[in-house]
C-alpha positions in Angstrom: 46.4 -32.0 58.0 46.3 -30.3 61.4 44.0 -27.2 61.0 45.9 -23.9 61.5 44.5 -21.2 63.7 45.6 -18.5 61.2 43.3 -19.8 58.4 40.1 -17.9 59.3 42.0 -14.6 59.6 43.7 -15.2 56.2 40.3 -16.0 54.6 38.7 -12.9 56.0 41.5 -10.6 54.8 41.3 -12.0 51.3 38.0 -10.1 50.8 39.7 -6.8 51.8 43.1 -6.9 50.2 44.2 -7.8 46.7 47.4 -9.3 48.0 47.9 -11.6 51.0 51.6 -12.0 52.1 52.5 -14.9 54.4 55.9 -15.1 55.9 57.5 -17.5 58.4 60.3 -20.0 58.8 61.0 -22.5 56.1 58.8 -25.6 56.6 56.4 -23.9 59.0 53.5 -25.0 56.9 53.0 -21.9 54.7 52.5 -23.8 51.4 50.1 -26.3 53.0 48.0 -23.5 54.6 47.6 -21.3 51.5 46.8 -24.3 49.3 44.1 -25.3 51.8 42.6 -21.8 52.2 42.8 -20.9 48.5 42.3 -24.1 46.5 40.9 -22.2 43.5 44.2 -20.4 42.9 47.0 -21.9 40.8 50.1 -22.7 42.7 53.6 -21.7 41.5 56.9 -22.3 43.3 59.7 -19.9 42.6 62.1 -22.4 44.1 61.9 -24.4 40.8 64.8 -23.2 38.6 63.0 -23.1 35.3 60.0 -21.3 36.7 62.2 -18.9 38.5 64.2 -18.2 35.4 61.0 -17.5 33.4 59.8 -15.1 36.1 63.2 -13.3 36.3 63.6 -12.9 32.5 60.0 -12.2 31.5 58.0 -11.1 34.5 55.1 -9.7 32.4 54.9 -12.8 30.3 55.1 -15.0 33.4 52.2 -13.2 35.2 50.1 -13.2 32.1 49.5 -16.9 32.7 47.6 -15.9 35.9 45.1 -13.2 35.0 42.9 -13.9 38.1 45.8 -14.3 40.5 47.9 -17.1 41.9 49.8 -18.5 44.9 53.4 -17.5 44.4 55.7 -19.5 46.8 59.1 -18.1 47.9 58.3 -15.0 45.8 61.3 -13.1 47.1 63.4 -15.2 44.7 62.0 -13.1 41.8 61.8 -9.5 43.2 60.9 -7.9 39.8 57.5 -9.5 40.1 56.3 -7.2 42.8 56.1 -4.1 40.6 54.1 -6.0 37.9 51.8 -7.4 40.6 51.1 -3.9 41.8 50.0 -2.9 38.3 47.8 -5.9 37.9 45.9 -5.5 41.2 45.5 -1.8 40.7 43.8 -2.4 37.3 41.7 -5.5 38.3 40.0 -5.6 41.6 38.9 -9.2 41.2 42.5 -10.4 41.2 44.0 -12.1 44.3 47.7 -12.9 44.7 48.9 -14.9 47.7 52.6 -14.5 48.3 54.7 -16.6 50.6 58.4 -16.4 51.7 60.8 -17.6 54.3 63.3 -14.7 54.1 61.4 -12.0 56.0 63.8 -9.1 55.3 63.9 -9.6 51.5 60.2 -10.1 51.3 59.2 -7.2 53.5 61.6 -4.9 51.7 59.7 -5.5 48.4 56.3 -5.2 50.0 57.1 -1.9 51.6 58.5 -0.5 48.3 55.8 -1.7 45.9 52.8 -3.2 47.6 52.3 -0.9 50.7 48.6 -0.6 51.4 47.7 -3.3 49.0 48.9 -6.3 50.9 47.9 -7.8 54.2 50.9 -9.3 56.0 50.6 -12.4 58.1 53.1 -14.6 59.9 53.0 -18.4 60.4 55.2 -20.0 62.9 55.5 -23.8 63.6 52.5 -25.4 65.4 51.2 -23.9 68.6 50.3 -26.1 71.5 46.5 -25.6 70.9 47.1 -26.7 67.2 49.0 -29.8 68.3 46.3 -30.7 70.9 43.6 -30.3 68.2 45.7 -32.6 66.0 45.7 -35.3 68.7 49.3 -34.7 69.9 49.3 -34.7 73.7 52.5 -34.2 75.8 52.3 -35.4 79.4 55.6 -33.7 80.2 56.9 -30.5 78.7 60.4 -31.8 78.4 59.3 -34.0 75.5 57.7 -31.0 73.7 60.9 -28.9 74.3 62.9 -31.6 72.6 60.6 -32.5 69.8 59.8 -28.9 68.8 56.8 -27.9 66.8 57.7 -28.0 63.1 54.8 -29.6 61.1 56.9 -32.1 59.2 58.0 -33.8 62.4 54.3 -34.6 63.1 53.0 -35.1 59.5 55.8 -37.4 58.5 56.7 -38.9 61.8 60.4 -37.8 61.5 62.6 -38.1 64.6 63.8 -34.7 65.9 67.4 -36.1 65.7 66.9 -36.6 62.0 64.9 -33.5 61.2 66.9 -30.7 62.8 70.4 -31.4 61.5 69.0 -31.7 58.0 67.0 -28.5 58.5 70.1 -26.5 59.6 72.1 -27.8 56.7 69.3 -26.8 54.2 68.9 -23.5 55.9 72.6 -22.6 55.7 73.0 -23.8 52.1 69.9 -22.0 50.8 68.5 -19.2 52.9 71.7 -17.8 54.3 73.4 -17.5 51.0 70.2 -16.0 49.6 70.4 -13.2 52.2 74.2 -12.7 52.4 77.2 -14.3 50.8 79.0 -15.8 53.8 82.3 -17.3 52.9 82.9 -19.4 56.0 79.7 -21.4 56.6 81.3 -23.6 59.2 82.0 -20.5 61.4 78.4 -19.4 60.8 77.1 -22.8 62.0 79.3 -22.4 65.1 77.8 -19.0 65.6 74.3 -20.4 65.5 75.3 -23.1 68.0 76.7 -20.5 70.4 73.5 -18.5 70.1 71.6 -21.7 71.2 73.9 -21.7 74.3 72.6 -18.2 75.1 68.9 -19.1 74.9 67.0 -16.9 77.4 70.1 -15.0 78.3 71.1 -11.4 78.1 72.8 -10.8 74.8 76.4 -9.6 74.9 77.5 -9.0 71.3 81.2 -8.7 72.1 81.2 -11.9 74.1 79.4 -13.8 71.4 81.7 -12.4 68.7 84.8 -13.4 70.7 83.6 -16.9 71.3 82.9 -17.3 67.6 86.2 -15.7 66.4 84.5 -12.8 64.5 84.0 -9.1 65.0 81.1 -7.6 67.0 79.8 -6.0 63.8 79.8 -9.3 62.0 78.0 -10.9 65.0 75.3 -8.3 64.7 75.0 -8.8 61.0 74.7 -12.6 61.4 72.2 -12.2 64.1 70.1 -10.1 61.7 70.3 -12.9 59.2 69.0 -15.4 61.8 66.1 -13.0 62.7 65.2 -12.4 59.0 64.9 -16.1 58.4 62.9 -16.8 61.6 65.5 -18.7 63.5 65.9 -16.4 66.5 64.4 -13.2 67.9 65.4 -10.7 70.5 63.1 -9.8 73.4 63.8 -6.2 74.5 63.7 -4.8 78.0 60.9 -2.5 79.1 62.3 0.9 79.2 60.5 2.8 82.0 62.9 2.9 84.9 60.8 3.7 87.9 63.9 5.4 89.3 65.8 2.2 89.0 68.9 1.3 87.0 67.7 -1.2 84.3 69.3 -3.8 82.1 69.3 -2.5 78.5 70.5 -5.6 76.7 67.9 -7.8 74.9 67.4 -11.5 75.6 67.8 -14.1 72.9 65.3 -16.7 72.0 64.7 -19.3 69.3 61.4 -19.6 67.4 61.5 -23.3 68.0 62.9 -25.1 71.1 63.5 -28.4 69.2 65.9 -26.5 66.9 67.6 -25.0 70.0 67.9 -28.4 71.6 69.4 -29.9 68.5 72.0 -27.1 68.3 72.8 -27.7 72.0 73.6 -31.4 71.2 70.5 -32.7 73.2 69.4 -36.0 71.8 66.5 -37.0 74.1 63.9 -35.6 76.4 65.7 -37.2 79.3 68.7 -35.0 78.5 66.5 -31.9 78.5 65.5 -32.8 82.1 69.1 -32.5 83.4 70.4 -29.8 81.1 71.5 -26.5 82.6 69.4 -24.6 80.1 66.2 -26.5 80.9 64.6 -23.4 82.6 65.6 -21.1 79.8 64.2 -23.5 77.2 60.9 -23.7 79.1 60.8 -19.9 79.3 61.4 -19.9 75.5 58.6 -22.3 74.9 56.0 -20.2 76.8 57.0 -16.9 75.3 56.8 -18.5 71.8 53.2 -19.5 72.6 52.3 -15.9 73.5 53.8 -14.7 70.2 52.0 -17.5 68.2 48.7 -16.6 69.9 48.9 -13.0 68.6 50.2 -13.9 65.2 47.5 -16.5 64.6 45.0 -13.7 65.2 46.8 -11.4 62.8 48.2 -9.3 65.6 51.7 -8.2 66.3 52.1 -6.9 69.9 55.4 -5.9 71.4 56.3 -8.1 74.3 58.9 -7.1 76.9 60.8 -8.4 79.8 61.9 -6.2 82.8 65.1 -6.5 84.9 66.8 -4.1 87.2 70.5 -3.9 88.1 69.8 -5.8 91.3 68.6 -8.9 89.4 64.8 -8.4 90.0 63.2 -9.6 86.8 59.8 -10.2 85.2 60.2 -12.8 82.4 57.5 -11.4 80.2 55.3 -8.3 80.1 52.1 -8.7 78.0 50.4 -5.5 76.8 46.7 -5.2 77.9 45.3 -1.9 76.8 47.4 0.8 78.5 48.6 -1.7 81.1 51.2 -4.4 81.2 50.5 -7.9 82.6 53.5 -9.4 84.4 54.2 -13.1 83.7 56.8 -15.1 85.5 57.8 -18.5 84.0 59.1 -21.3 86.2 60.1 -24.7 85.0 59.5 -26.3 88.4 56.6 -28.6 88.8 56.0 -28.1 92.5 54.2 -25.0 93.7 56.3 -22.5 95.7 55.2 -19.4 97.5 58.3 -17.6 96.2 57.1 -17.7 92.6 55.2 -14.5 93.0 57.9 -12.4 94.8 59.1 -10.6 91.6 55.5 -9.9 90.5 54.7 -8.4 93.9 57.8 -6.3 93.6 56.9 -5.1 90.1 53.4 -4.2 91.1 54.6 -2.1 94.0 57.2 -0.4 91.9 55.0 0.3 88.8 51.8 1.0 90.6 50.0 -1.3 88.1 47.6 -3.7 89.8 46.8 -6.0 86.8 46.7 -9.5 88.1 50.0 -11.3 87.7 50.5 -14.8 86.4 53.1 -17.5 87.1 53.3 -20.1 84.4 55.0 -23.2 85.8 55.7 -26.8 84.8 53.0 -28.4 86.9 49.5 -29.6 86.0 47.3 -27.7 88.4 46.1 -24.1 87.8 45.1 -22.2 90.9 44.1 -18.7 92.0 46.1 -17.4 95.0 46.1 -14.2 97.0 49.2 -13.2 95.2 48.0 -13.9 91.7 47.2 -16.7 89.2 49.3 -19.9 89.1 48.8 -21.4 85.6 49.9 -24.8 84.3 51.9 -24.7 81.1 49.1 -26.7 79.5 46.5 -24.0 80.1 48.0 -20.8 78.7 44.7 -19.5 77.5 44.2 -18.4 81.1 46.9 -15.8 80.7 45.4 -12.7 79.3 
């Protein structure tokens, strides 16, 4: 088992909250993690039909089997349990329940209604690059990592990405999507997901996406919410301060895993990534994912932004740092270029913020320059 960076934070919160809630994509390693961190707790999966039926029909009787708490996997499948868990933890401070779920919207709705203030909420995404490195998985070229993706099962079981991701999508559509919303035409939904992959790192135009799919814009927005709730995609929003400039207001679309995006794009090898027209966008997606994972693995959720004006001047990512924002440009090129810092210099002059800027690029050498810090994709800890 590759150690997860979130484990120490989860362990520390268990002494402060009677309920620990862990969400994240299906097969991101949630079950493995909670079993490792809390080996003393009984494990129960609400995915099993007979157990789920017991929990649904007799929640009080079901929970009476776990007087000192338990790990309840995919707990959103039995929503009536939450009220009873609230009563148990309020009356017995020695009890600890660890709840996991892959449908974020359904799970968080129940947490906010019944367990607000009682539950610490953590998020586990597929492996980060530091976790893979600690597990002995080293990628000489980022194209291979983009293609392989970072889902644990690929590494634990040695499954080829071309086998894993099609099966993952099929399982996701058949189980998670129908759990969140009853979509009649699943083939059209899969087409929608594929078209989203083609917009990785791009400004999101709902009408255009809807027209290409053959659905209404409102349906496109609803389906996009489903993809977000199940940790398939997320939207990165533009920074709103205009500095007397007209700004782009549309969000950009990214996938939580580049391997999944590559599969949806029909990419079947790292060599194809190297010549694909979305290579730069996929690399950008990978780096922003790593920033998000770094925060989540520390139990922190910071709002990241991008910035773009109507003239096309853009900063790929703005990282909060106190009351300042750190500009980060992301370049897939492997050769150093003096032009890499032009947008950062423009941003600093416009904003008046003098925080050192960073350019993350596809090369191996990290350097300090008069314009800012040039950082290899393999040394992202330098970006703060």
